[in-house]
C-alpha positions in Angstrom: -46.3 6.2 71.5 -45.2 9.0 69.2 -46.8 12.4 69.0 -46.8 14.8 66.2 -45.9 18.5 66.6 -49.6 19.4 67.0 -50.4 16.9 69.7 -49.3 16.9 73.3 -48.7 13.7 75.1 -51.0 12.9 78.1 -48.7 12.6 81.1 -50.9 10.0 82.8 -50.9 7.8 79.7 -54.7 7.3 79.8 -57.3 8.3 77.3 -60.1 10.7 78.5 -63.4 9.0 79.4 -65.8 9.4 76.5 -68.6 7.2 75.4 -70.5 7.1 72.1 -72.6 10.2 73.0 -69.6 12.3 73.8 -69.6 11.6 77.6 -72.0 14.3 78.4 -75.2 12.3 78.6 -74.6 11.4 82.3 -73.7 15.0 83.2 -76.9 16.3 81.6 -79.0 13.7 83.4 -77.3 14.5 86.7 -77.7 18.2 86.2 -81.4 17.9 85.5 -81.9 15.8 88.6 -79.9 18.3 90.7 -81.9 21.4 89.4 -85.4 19.9 89.2 -86.3 20.1 93.0 -85.3 23.8 93.1 -87.3 24.5 89.9 -90.3 22.7 91.4 -90.1 24.7 94.6 -89.9 28.0 92.7 -92.8 27.1 90.4 -94.8 25.9 93.4 -94.2 29.3 95.1 -95.6 31.1 92.0 -98.6 28.8 92.0 -99.2 29.5 95.7 -99.0 33.2 95.1 -101.5 33.0 92.3 -103.9 30.8 94.4 -103.8 33.2 97.3 -105.5 35.8 95.1 -102.6 38.2 94.8 -102.2 40.2 91.6 -101.0 37.8 88.8 -98.2 40.4 88.1 -96.4 39.3 91.3 -96.3 35.7 90.1 -94.9 36.7 86.7 -92.4 39.0 88.4 -91.0 36.2 90.5 -91.0 33.6 87.7 -88.1 35.0 85.5 -85.4 34.9 88.3 -86.5 31.4 89.2 -86.1 30.2 85.6 -82.8 32.1 85.1 -81.2 30.6 88.2 -82.4 27.1 87.2 -81.0 27.4 83.7 -77.8 28.8 85.0 -77.4 26.0 87.6 -78.2 23.4 84.8 -75.5 24.9 82.6 -73.0 24.8 85.4 -73.7 21.2 86.4 -74.0 19.8 82.9 -70.7 21.3 81.6 -68.8 20.3 84.8 -67.7 23.9 85.2 -66.8 23.3 88.8 -64.6 20.3 88.0 -61.1 20.8 89.2 -61.8 24.0 91.2 -61.2 22.5 94.7 
């Protein structure tokens, strides 16, 4: 197999795994399944705070960090950021 000046040869001789959707469909599904329980626990805590009769401000103060951490975890898992870091 000949390579041009702009291409580098793959030392293993195998092509990367990609499917018709770009190979990220499985990663996105796995990421959503990994993050969903933690998001549900966080939103459940906000609901419990609101149902206990505390000021609604406390529920809305806790919600942004929960959403931020969930989105950050989803991005990390869906892009395989941790792949090859061991």
